[in-house]
N, C-alpha and C positions, 0 to 999 in steps of 0.2 A: 444646333439642330439635329434631330434624329429622324431618319426616314425608315419606314417599315414597308415591306412587300410580302404579302401573304400568298400561299398557294396550298392546294391539296383538298379543297372542298369538293363535294359532289354528291351523288345519289348512291345510297348503299341500303341493303336490306337489313332487317333486325338481326341482331347478333353478329353483324359484320364489323369491319374495322376500316378506319381511315387514319391517315397521318397528316396533320396540318404543319406547314412550315412558315416561319416568319424570319426573314432576313433583315437585319438592321444595318444601316449605313449612316455616315456622317460622323457626328461626335460620339462614337460608340463607347469611348472611355469613360464617359460621364454617366452611362446607364447603370443604375443600381438594382433594378428589378424589371423583369419582363413577365407578361402574363397573357392569358387568353380570357376573353370575355364573351358573353353571349347577349343578344338582344333580340327579342321577338317584337313584332309590330305592336305599338301601344304600351310596351313594357319598358322598365328600367334596364339599362345595361348592367350586368352583374358578372362578378368574377367567377370563372370556371376553375383556373389553376394558375399559379404564379411561381416563379423561381427567382431567388435573390442572387446577388453577385457571389455570395458565399456558398450557394447551392441549396439553401433551405427552400423547401417546396411547401405550397399551401394549396389545398383542394377544397372546392365546394362539396358539401355532403352528398349531393346528387350524382357526383362522378367518382367518388372515392372507391378504389378497387377496380375501376373500369378504365379510367384515363391516366396517362402518365405524361408529365411535362419533363422536358430535358433540354439541354443546350449544348452547343458546339462552339466554344469560344474562338476557335481558329476561323470559323466561318461566320461568326457573329450571328448565329441562327439559333432560334428556339423552336422546339417541336412540341406538338401535342398528339400523342398516340391515343387514338380513341378506339376502344374495344368494347364488345358486348353492347353495341349501340341499340338504343331504344327509340321508338317513334317520338317520344318526348324530347329527345336530344335534337330534333329538328329545329334549326335556328340559323341566325346569321352570327358568325363568330369573328371577333376582332382581336387582333394582336395589339397590345399596349406596351409601351416602354416608358418607365419612370426615370427621369433624369432631372437633376437639380430640383426645382419645384414644379416641373412640367410633366405632362404625359403625352407622348405621341401616339397616334393610332394608325393602324393599317386601314386599308380600304374595306375590309370585311370580305368574308368568304362564306358562301351558302353551304350548309350541310343539311341534307334531306334523308331521313331514315324511313323507308317504306315498310309497312306492316304486311 
């Protein structure tokens, strides 16, 4: 099993920045990819950014050039640096960890960008 704890969400103005953190625990050696997802009410959960064990990153088009995903292996933690925030970035963001054939989820953290 892999457990995830998120932090860093909050309220920010347009063009502002936030950094989300996701700390993994449990069978962390089995994790092959970690990512950040977003889900608005009534919408599908969608990938925002992901990073593999080898360090390969993947970004949704709507965040390219603004968000950066990174990881600290010593802390078993993945980060999402969110810059140049827009009102449309307002959402609930979830951390996900892929291990074996499973995906573990964090509790979700709210990000609100005011215009």
